C-alpha positions in Angstrom: 0.0 0.0 0.0 1.2 3.5 -0.6 2.5 4.8 2.7 1.3 8.1 4.1 4.1 10.6 4.8 6.3 9.2 7.4 4.6 5.8 7.4 6.1 2.4 6.7 5.9 1.0 3.2 5.1 -2.6 4.3 1.8 -3.7 2.9 0.8 -5.3 6.2 1.5 -2.2 8.2 0.5 0.8 6.1 -3.2 1.8 6.3 -5.1 1.8 3.1 -6.7 5.2 3.7 -6.9 8.1 6.1 -10.3 9.1 7.4 -12.2 11.2 7.7 -10.8 14.4 6.2 -12.0 17.9 7.0 -14.0 19.1 4.0 -13.7 22.8 4.6 -17.2 23.4 3.2 -16.5 21.2 0.1 -19.6 19.6 -1.5 -19.5 15.8 -0.9 -21.2 13.4 -3.4 -24.4 12.1 -1.9 -24.2 8.5 -0.8 -27.0 6.3 0.5 -26.8 4.2 3.6 -24.3 1.3 3.2 -22.9 2.8 0.0 -19.2 3.4 -0.9 -18.4 5.9 -3.6 -15.1 5.7 -5.5 -14.1 8.8 -7.6 -12.6 8.0 -10.9 -8.9 9.0 -11.4 -8.8 10.0 -7.8 -8.0 8.5 -4.4 -11.0 10.1 -2.8 -13.7 7.8 -1.4 -17.0 8.7 0.4 -19.1 6.7 2.8 -21.9 7.9 5.1 -21.2 11.6 4.4 -17.5 11.3 5.1 -14.5 11.6 2.8 -11.6 9.1 2.9 -8.3 8.9 1.0 -7.1 5.7 -0.6 -3.4 5.2 -0.7 -3.5 5.1 -4.5 -6.2 6.5 -6.9 -8.4 4.3 -9.0 -6.4 3.7 -12.2 -7.1 2.3 -15.7 -4.5 -0.1 -17.1 -4.9 -1.8 -20.5 -8.6 -1.0 -20.4 -9.1 -2.5 -16.9 -10.0 -0.4 -13.8 -7.8 -1.1 -10.8 -8.2 -0.1 -7.1 -6.1 -0.5 -4.0 -7.1 -3.8 -2.4 -6.1 -2.5 1.0 -8.4 0.5 0.8 -11.3 -1.6 -0.4 -11.1 -4.2 2.4 -10.6 -1.5 5.0 -13.8 0.1 4.0 -15.7 -3.2 3.8 -14.1 -4.2 7.2 -12.9 -7.6 6.3 -9.6 -9.2 7.4 -6.5 -8.5 5.3 -3.0 -10.0 5.6 0.1 -10.3 3.5 2.0 -13.6 3.1 5.7 -12.7 2.5 6.6 -16.3 1.6 4.1 -16.7 -1.2 3.8 -13.0 -1.9 0.1 -13.2 -1.7 -2.6 -10.9 -0.3 -5.0 -12.9 1.8 -8.5 -11.6 2.3 -10.9 -13.4 4.8 -14.6 -12.8 4.7 -16.7 -15.0 6.9 -15.9 -18.6 5.8 -14.3 -17.5 2.5 -10.5 -17.2 2.2 -9.3 -15.4 -1.0 -5.7 -15.3 -2.2 -4.3 -12.8 -4.7 -0.8 -13.0 -6.2 1.3 -10.3 -7.8 1.4 -10.4 -11.7 -1.2 -13.1 -11.8 -4.7 -13.1 -13.3 -5.7 -16.0 -11.1 -7.0 -15.8 -7.5 -8.5 -18.5 -5.4 -11.5 -18.7 -3.2 -11.2 -21.6 -0.7 -8.8 -23.3 -3.2 -11.1 -22.8 -6.2 -9.5 -20.8 -9.0 -11.1 -17.7 -10.5 -9.8 -15.6 -13.4 -9.6 -11.8 -13.4 -9.8 -9.4 -16.3 -6.2 -8.3 -15.7 -3.2 -9.4 -13.5 -2.8 -7.9 -10.0 0.3 -5.7 -9.7 2.2 -3.5 -7.1 2.7 0.2 -7.6 4.8 2.1 -5.2 4.1 -0.5 -2.5 0.4 -0.6 -3.2 -1.3 -3.9 -4.3 -3.7 -3.1 -7.1 -6.4 -5.4 -8.3 -9.2 -5.2 -11.0 -12.3 -3.5 -9.5 -14.6 -6.2 -11.0 -12.6 -9.0 -9.3 -12.6 -7.6 -5.8 -16.3 -6.7 -6.0 -17.1 -10.3 -7.2 -14.8 -11.8 -4.5 -16.6 -9.7 -1.8 -20.1 -10.2 -3.3 -20.6 -6.4 -3.7 -23.0 -4.9 -6.2 -21.8 -1.8 -8.0 -22.9 0.7 -10.6 -21.0 3.3 -12.7 -22.0 6.9 -12.8 -20.1 8.3 -15.9 -21.6 11.8 -15.5 -20.4 12.1 -11.9 -17.3 10.1 -12.7 -17.8 7.8 -9.9 -18.4 4.1 -9.0 -21.0 3.3 -6.4 -20.7 0.1 -4.4 -23.5 -1.3 -2.3 -22.1 -2.6 1.0 -24.0 -5.4 2.6 -22.8 -5.1 6.1 -25.9 -6.4 8.0 -25.8 -9.9 9.3 -28.2 -12.5 8.1 -30.4 -14.9 10.0 -32.6 -17.9 9.2 -33.8 -21.2 10.8 -35.4 -24.5 10.0 -37.9 -26.4 12.2 -37.8 -30.0 13.0 -39.6 -32.4 12.8 -41.7 -31.9 9.7 -44.9 -33.0 11.5 -45.7 -31.3 14.8 -48.5 -32.4 17.1 -49.9 -30.2 19.8 -48.9 -31.4 23.3 -46.9 -34.3 21.9 -44.0 -33.3 19.6 -40.8 -31.6 21.0 -39.8 -28.8 18.5 -36.2 -28.0 17.6 -35.2 -24.8 15.8 -32.0 -25.1 13.8 -30.5 -21.6 13.3 -28.1 -20.3 10.6 -26.6 -16.9 10.9 -23.5 -15.0 9.7 -22.0 -11.6 9.1 -20.7 -10.6 5.7 -17.7 -9.2 7.3 -17.1 -12.1 9.7 -18.1 -10.0 12.7 -19.2 -12.1 15.6 -22.9 -12.6 16.3 -23.5 -11.5 19.9 -27.3 -11.6 20.3 -30.4 -13.5 19.1 -34.0 -12.3 19.2 -37.1 -14.4 18.8 -40.8 -13.4 18.9 -43.1 -14.9 21.5 -44.3 -17.7 19.1 -41.1 -19.7 19.5 -41.8 -22.6 21.9 -40.2 -26.0 22.6 -43.7 -27.5 22.5 -47.1 -26.2 21.4 -50.1 -26.8 23.5 -52.7 -26.0 20.9 -53.0 -26.8 17.2 -53.0 -24.0 14.7 -50.6 -21.8 12.6 -47.7 -20.0 14.3 -45.4 -17.4 12.7 -42.0 -17.3 14.3 -39.6 -14.4 13.7 -35.8 -14.5 14.3 -33.1 -11.8 14.2 -29.5 -11.5 15.2 -27.1 -8.7 16.1 -23.4 -8.6 15.4 -20.6 -7.1 17.5 -20.8 -3.9 15.5 -24.4 -3.3 16.7 -26.0 -4.1 13.3 -29.2 -6.2 13.3 -30.2 -8.6 10.6 -33.5 -8.3 8.8 -36.1 -10.4 10.6 -36.5 -13.9 9.2 -40.0 -15.4 9.5 -41.5 -18.8 8.9 -45.0 -20.1 9.6 -45.5 -23.7 11.0 -48.6 -25.7 11.3 -49.2 -27.5 14.6 -51.5 -30.4 14.1 -54.2 -31.9 16.3 -52.6 -34.9 18.1 -53.2 -38.2 16.3 -56.3 -39.9 17.6 -56.6 -43.7 17.6 -58.9 -45.3 15.1 -62.3 -46.8 16.1 -62.8 -50.5 15.2 -66.3 -51.6 14.4 -68.1 -54.1 12.2 -71.5 -55.6 11.7 -72.9 -58.9 10.7 -76.0 -59.3 8.6 -77.7 -61.1 11.6 -76.8 -62.5 15.0 -77.7 -66.2 14.5 -76.7 -68.6 11.7 -77.1 -72.2 10.7 -74.0 -74.4 10.4 -72.5 -73.7 6.9 -74.6 -70.5 6.5 -72.5 -67.7 5.0 -71.7 -64.8 7.4 -71.6 -61.4 5.9 -69.3 -59.0 7.7 -69.3 -55.2 7.0 -66.2 -53.3 8.2 -67.5 -50.0 9.8 -64.1 -48.9 11.2 -63.2 -45.2 11.1 -60.2 -43.0 11.7 -60.4 -39.4 12.9 -57.7 -38.3 10.5 -59.2 -40.3 7.6 -56.1 -42.4 7.2 -56.0 -45.8 5.6 -56.1 -48.5 8.3 -54.4 -51.9 8.5 -57.1 -54.6 9.2 -56.6 -57.8 11.1 -59.4 -60.3 11.7 -59.5 -63.0 14.3 -61.7 -66.1 13.8 -63.1 -64.8 10.5 -64.6 -67.4 8.1 -67.0 -67.7 5.3 -69.2 -69.9 7.6 -69.0 -71.9 10.8 -69.7 -75.6 11.3 -69.9 -76.2 15.1 -72.9 -75.1 17.0 -72.6 -72.6 19.8 -71.3 -69.0 20.3 -68.5 -67.7 18.1 -66.5 -64.7 19.0 -65.2 -62.5 16.1 -62.6 -59.8 16.5 -61.4 -56.9 14.3 -58.3 -55.0 15.0 -57.5 -51.8 13.0 -54.2 -49.9 13.2 -53.3 -46.5 11.8 -50.0 -45.5 10.3 -48.8 -44.1 13.6 -49.2 -47.5 15.3 -52.4 -46.6 17.3 -54.9 -49.4 17.2 -58.4 -50.3 18.3 -60.2 -53.7 18.7 -63.9 -54.5 18.4 -65.4 -57.9 19.3 -68.8 -59.4 18.5 -70.3 -62.8 19.4 -72.7 -64.6 17.0 -74.6 -67.9 17.6 -74.4 -71.0 15.4 -77.4 -73.3 15.6 -77.3 -77.1 15.2 -79.2 -76.9 11.8 -77.0 -77.2 8.7 -77.3 -75.2 5.5 -74.2 -76.2 3.5 -71.2 -78.5 3.9 -67.7 -77.0 4.2 -66.9 -78.1 0.6 -70.1 -76.4 -0.7 -69.3 -73.2 1.2 -65.9 -73.0 -0.4 -67.2 -73.6 -3.9 -70.1 -71.3 -3.5 -68.7 -68.3 -1.7 -64.9 -68.1 -2.0 -64.1 -64.8 -3.8 -62.3 -64.8 -7.1 -58.5 -65.1 -6.7 -58.7 -66.9 -3.3 -57.7 -70.5 -3.0 -59.9 -73.6 -2.4 -58.8 -77.2 -2.0 -59.6 -79.8 -4.6 -58.2 -83.3 -5.0 -55.4 -82.7 -7.5 -55.0 -86.4 -8.1 -58.4 -86.8 -9.8 -58.1 -83.7 -12.1 -56.0 -85.4 -14.9 -58.7 -88.0 -15.3 -61.4 -85.4 -16.0 -62.6 -85.2 -19.6 -61.1 -82.5 -21.8 -63.1 -79.9 -23.4 -63.6 -80.2 -27.2 -62.8 -76.9 -29.0 -61.9 -75.3 -32.3 -58.4 -73.8 -32.5 -57.4 -70.9 -34.7 -54.8 -68.1 -34.4 -54.0 -64.5 -35.1 -50.7 -63.5 -36.9 -48.8 -61.9 -34.0 -45.1 -62.6 -34.3 -43.7 -63.5 -30.8 -40.1 -62.6 -29.8 -39.3 -64.6 -26.7 -36.0 -63.4 -25.1 -35.5 -65.7 -22.2 -32.1 -67.4 -22.8 -29.7 -66.9 -21.3 -32.1 -66.2 -18.5 -29.3 -65.7 -16.1 -27.0 -63.2 -17.8 -23.3 -63.4 -17.0 -21.8 -60.9 -19.4 -22.8 -57.7 -21.3 -24.1 -58.3 -24.8 -27.0 -58.8 -27.2 -29.5 -61.3 -25.7 -31.7 -61.3 -28.7 -31.7 -59.9 -32.2 -34.6 -60.2 -34.7 -36.2 -58.2 -37.5 -40.0 -58.1 -37.6 -42.7 -56.4 -39.5 -46.3 -55.6 -38.4 -47.8 -57.1 -35.2 -45.0 -58.1 -32.9 -45.3 -59.5 -29.4 -42.5 -59.4 -26.9 -41.7 -61.6 -23.9 -38.5 -60.6 -22.1 -37.3 -62.2 -18.9 -33.7 -62.0 -17.7 -31.6 -61.9 -14.5 -28.5 -59.9 -13.9 -25.8 -62.3 -12.6 -22.9 -59.8 -12.9 -21.2 -58.0 -10.0 -22.2 -54.5 -11.3 -25.5 -52.8 -11.9 -26.8 -53.4 -15.4 -29.6 -52.0 -17.5 -31.8 -53.9 -19.9 -32.8 -52.2 -23.2 -35.0 -53.0 -26.2 -33.4 -51.1 -29.1 -35.2 -50.5 -32.4 -33.2 -49.9 -35.6 -34.7 -48.7 -38.9 -32.7 -50.2 -41.8 -35.2 -49.0 -44.4 -34.9 -46.1 -46.9 -38.0 -44.5 -45.4 -39.1 -43.5 -41.9 -41.0 -46.2 -40.0 -43.5 -45.8 -37.1 -43.7 -48.1 -34.2 -47.0 -48.2 -32.2 -47.0 -49.5 -28.7 -50.4 -51.2 -28.1 -50.1 -53.0 -24.8 -47.3 -53.1 -22.3 -46.4 -54.6 -18.9 -43.1 -54.2 -17.2 -42.1 -55.4 -13.7 -38.9 -55.2 -11.7 -36.1 -55.1 -11.1 -36.8 -57.4 -8.2 -35.3 -60.5 -6.7 -38.3 -62.8 -7.3 -38.7 -64.2 -10.9 -42.3 -65.3 -10.0 -43.2 -61.8 -8.7 -41.9 -60.0 -11.8 -43.7 -62.4 -14.1 -47.0 -62.0 -12.2 -46.9 -58.2 -12.1 -45.8 -57.8 -15.7 -48.8 -59.9 -16.9 -51.1 -57.9 -14.6 -49.9 -54.6 -16.1 -50.1 -56.0 -19.6 -53.7 -57.0 -19.1 -54.5 -53.6 -17.4 -53.1 -51.8 -20.4 -55.6 -53.8 -22.6 -58.4 -52.5 -20.4 -57.3 -48.9 -20.1 -55.2 -48.3 -23.2 -52.7 -46.6 -20.9 -49.6 -47.7 -22.7 -50.6 -46.6 -26.2 -48.0 -44.5 -28.0 -46.1 -44.0 -31.2 -42.5 -43.3 -32.2 -41.0 -42.6 -35.6 -37.6 -43.8 -36.6 -35.7 -42.1 -39.4 -33.7 -44.3 -41.8 -30.6 -45.7 -40.1 -31.7 -44.5 -36.6 -31.5 -46.7 -33.5 -33.3 -45.7 -30.3 -34.4 -47.5 -27.1 -38.1 -48.2 -27.0 -40.4 -49.2 -24.1 -37.9 -47.2 -22.0 -39.4 -47.9 -18.6 -37.6 -51.2 -18.8 -34.3 -49.4 -18.5 -35.4 -46.7 -16.0 -34.0 -48.5 -13.0 -30.7 -50.4 -13.1 -30.7 -54.0 -12.1 -28.7 -54.9 -9.0 -26.9 -58.3 -9.0 -29.4 -61.0 -8.7 -32.4 -58.9 -9.8 -34.9 -59.8 -12.5 -36.8 -57.8 -15.1 -39.9 -59.0 -17.0 -41.6 -57.4 -20.0 -44.7 -58.4 -22.0 -45.8 -56.1 -24.8 -47.6 -55.9 -28.2 -46.2 -53.5 -30.9 -47.0 -52.7 -34.5 -44.5 -51.4 -37.1 -45.5 -50.2 -40.6 -42.0 -51.3 -42.0 -39.5 -54.0 -40.9 -37.6 -53.1 -37.7 -34.5 -54.7 -36.2 -35.1 -55.3 -32.5 -32.2 -55.9 -30.1 -32.5 -56.9 -26.5 -29.3 -55.9 -24.8 -27.8 -55.7 -21.3 -25.0 -53.3 -20.4 -23.5 -51.7 -17.4 -25.7 -48.8 -16.2 -23.4 -45.9 -17.2 -22.9 -47.1 -20.8 -24.7 -46.0 -23.9 -26.3 -49.1 -25.5 -26.9 -47.5 -28.9 -23.3 -46.4 -29.2 -22.1 -49.9 -28.2 -24.7 -51.8 -30.2 -22.4 -52.7 -33.2 -19.6 -53.9 -30.9 -21.6 -56.0 -28.4 -21.2 -59.7 -28.6 -24.1 -62.0 -29.4 -24.7 -64.1 -26.3 -25.4 -67.9 -26.5 -28.4 -69.7 -25.1 -28.0 -71.2 -21.6 -29.1 -74.7 -22.7 -32.1 -74.7 -20.3 -34.4 -71.8 -21.0 -36.1 -70.9 -24.3 -35.6 -68.2 -26.9 -37.0 -67.9 -30.4 -39.3 -66.1 -32.9 -42.7 -67.7 -33.2 -45.5 -66.9 -35.6 -49.2 -67.0 -34.8 -48.8 -66.3 -31.1 -52.4 -65.5 -30.4 -54.3 -68.7 -29.9 -58.1 -68.6 -30.2 -59.9 -71.5 -28.4 -63.6 -71.6 -29.2 -65.8 -74.0 -27.1 -69.3 -74.4 -28.6 -70.6 -77.3 -26.4 -72.2 -76.5 -23.0 -69.6 -76.4 -20.2 -70.2 -77.1 -16.5 -73.0 -79.6 -16.5 -70.4 -82.2 -15.6 -66.9 -81.7 -14.3 -64.3 -81.2 -17.1 -61.0 -79.5 -17.8 -59.1 -77.4 -20.4 -55.3 -78.1 -20.5 -52.8 -75.4 -21.5 -49.1 -75.5 -22.0 -48.6 -79.3 -21.9 -47.3 -79.8 -25.5 -49.9 -82.6 -25.9 -53.4 -81.2 -25.9 -51.8 -77.7 -26.4 -48.9 -78.1 -28.7 -45.8 -75.8 -28.5 -45.4 -73.1 -31.0 -42.6 -73.9 -33.5 -40.3 -71.2 -34.7 -36.6 -70.3 -35.1 -33.7 -69.0 -33.1 -32.5 -66.3 -35.5 -29.2 -65.9 -33.7 -28.2 -69.5 -34.3 -30.4 -70.3 -37.3 -31.9 -73.4 -35.7 -35.5 -74.5 -35.1 -37.0 -73.6 -31.7 -39.9 -75.0 -29.8 -41.7 -72.6 -27.4 -41.7 -74.9 -24.3 -44.7 -74.0 -22.1 -45.9 -71.5 -24.8 -44.7 -68.6 -22.7 -45.7 -65.3 -24.4 -48.7 -66.9 -26.2 -51.9 -65.0 -25.7 -54.9 -67.3 -25.3 -58.3 -66.0 -26.1 -60.8 -68.6 -24.8 -64.4 -68.2 -25.8 -66.9 -70.5 -23.9 -70.1 -70.0 -25.8 -72.4 -71.7 -23.2 -71.5 -72.1 -19.5 -74.2 -73.9 -17.5 -75.7 -72.0 -14.6 -74.1 -72.7 -11.2 -70.7 -73.6 -12.7 -67.4 -72.9 -10.9 -64.3 -72.2 -12.9 -61.0 -72.7 -11.1 -57.3 -72.4 -12.1 -55.2 -75.5 -11.2 -51.4 -75.7 -11.5 -50.0 -79.0 -12.7 -46.3 -78.4 -13.3 -45.3 -76.7 -10.0 -45.5 -73.3 -8.4 -47.6 -70.7 -10.2 -48.1 -67.0 -9.7 -49.9 -64.9 -12.3 -53.3 -63.5 -13.5 -55.9 -63.8 -16.2 -58.9 -61.8 -17.4 -62.5 -63.0 -17.2 -65.2 -61.0 -19.0 -62.9 -58.0 -18.8 -62.0 -58.3 -15.1 -58.5 -59.2 -14.0 -58.3 -62.1 -11.5 -55.1 -62.8 -9.5 -53.8 -66.3 -9.4 -53.9 -66.2 -6.4 -54.8 -63.1 -4.4 -52.3 -64.0 -1.6 -49.4 -66.4 -1.6 -49.0 -68.7 -4.5 -50.4 -71.9 -6.0 -47.8 -74.3 -4.8 -49.5 -77.7 -5.3 -52.0 -79.4 -7.6 -54.5 -79.6 -4.7 -54.7 -75.8 -4.7 -57.2 -74.1 -7.0 -57.7 -70.3 -7.5 -61.3 -69.4 -8.0 -61.8 -67.8 -11.4 -65.5 -67.4 -12.0 -69.0 -68.5 -11.1 -71.8 -68.5 -13.6 -74.6 -67.9 -11.1 -78.3 -68.6 -12.0 -78.0 -68.1 -15.7 -76.4 -70.0 -18.6 -74.3 -67.8 -20.9 -71.0 -67.1 -22.6 -67.7 -66.5 -20.8 -64.5 -64.9 -22.2 -61.1 -65.7 -20.7 -57.8 -64.1 -21.7 -54.7 -65.8 -20.4 -50.9 -65.7 -20.9 -48.4 -67.7 -18.9 -46.5 -65.6 -16.3 -42.7 -65.8 -16.6 -41.1 -67.6 -13.6 -44.1 -69.9 -13.2 -44.5 -73.5 -14.2 -46.6 -75.4 -16.8 -48.9 -77.1 -17.6 -52.0 -75.6 -16.0 -55.7 -76.6 -16.2 -58.9 -74.6 -16.1 -61.4 -76.8 -14.2 -65.1 -76.6 -14.7 -67.2 -77.9 -11.7 -71.0 -77.9 -11.2 -72.0 -76.5 -7.8 -75.3 -76.5 -5.9 -77.8 -73.8 -6.4 -77.7 -71.2 -3.6 -80.4 -71.9 -1.0 
């Protein structure tokens, strides 16, 4: 810094300005509160009606305006030191440490580099720095008054204050409240006092809205602007009220008991329901105690109990109750050993020309690559089911490539995607559920146009979430393209671009266990014209005997392929005449099953809870009731489950 007469020339010792000067009646440029005025081509500075002298005037060098850094920081009242070893000026403002070096355009803020319009330099012992750099470093706004030949800087010297409130939900008389404060001074001046309004409390007795105000004062006596926030204090959570009714108080043995849940929650929250001793009907005479327990999301619960009486008179047997009143999707027991001996339905078989692409081998993927590659035109069905067996997170993609001379449009008609998840059976069930739901709602409909030579991922939800090691993804979809499209199913590490890598990815081999292939005519139409249900019978699917496998090709090896289990085939079953009082159930024959189907436009789970683990377990599909009529069933095998399966048609007694 330029020393005053008789003062030392050391930058760390010489003051940057002398203040204030006697004006002798001189007119001083007007300055607002917290404004600093620098006069061009002069060492005069003005603040709060007082004149100060910088140790060097503002100067212009190579088109850049320079000021004395010492004079600036003195006026702003931040810390200034000089490091003789590194020949750096060090400015400290709050938590920020800025370092400026002679003859360098670079300065650092907490180690991060910033570039100035011109290099810092020393002139007669004064460290000069570009005006725009020091204002940026100190976060000062400024304006230039060319008429008055001055630069006006806005000095933000007041401290700032704010706070957050924890926790997010506050209940009156229950929740302790914590206020987390944040305050600072632009100049690093210590905060010496805090001020809250009367609404700040550690706990609020009454619900309502409260506005809290917070201010701080620094050691220079300056107060921050008040910071305000409004919180809502909620009424304390009240426990739910359990209640239910029965349609009457006394029942015969085997008579259905209708229960109506009347439970309520004061906050209107969804309740978890737990029944004790609930059944469709009861078969021992005497009193029966029923209990209902409901629990809200906060863990508060309530229990209601009611006793009904069972007489010694019988209405239905246990088997009749199960067949007559078990809701669709729930499981009933049936002798699995006798079902194969039931007569098979006679039907007419036809098909619709949907080309099926089944990408299911290698099911367990051990390396990045192309899992399936095929070119298809028109109606195309996809069944994709793979597990990530690599140590890193992978993404699964279906990439469409237009190798035509003209644009082509792909229309997504129906789509179901599930996963990634650890359970193959679960992903298979949910993907089929979503696939059927898109048929009912048209929710997945969309189009995309590919330009000649363009490759893009389609059905992009399949690659939205990366697969962890051991996780599975399942996809069922129907598409239509107006020109031939090359489809590639690929798996690559989550950070990689599958389109960029497509030409270099290896074609993966089959695993020797699971199936892949391209199969024509993958919609099978089964039409049954004879009456069904007058006597017990069955319809077998996926056994490769009564229901033959689709035959196709594996385009990646050029070999014939047989679609074992007919996974991916869409069955449309039309029963023209189902006798009244007929029960239709779904019976697994090849092992564990988890999936769904549609009956007359309604999705039915197979089953609602758990899984169909043995041939004695039957999921209820449909009851015809008191009238004979047609029934339409739409079915597709869920990936991860086992074949074959049967639809069983059983006559049941008329309701009494």
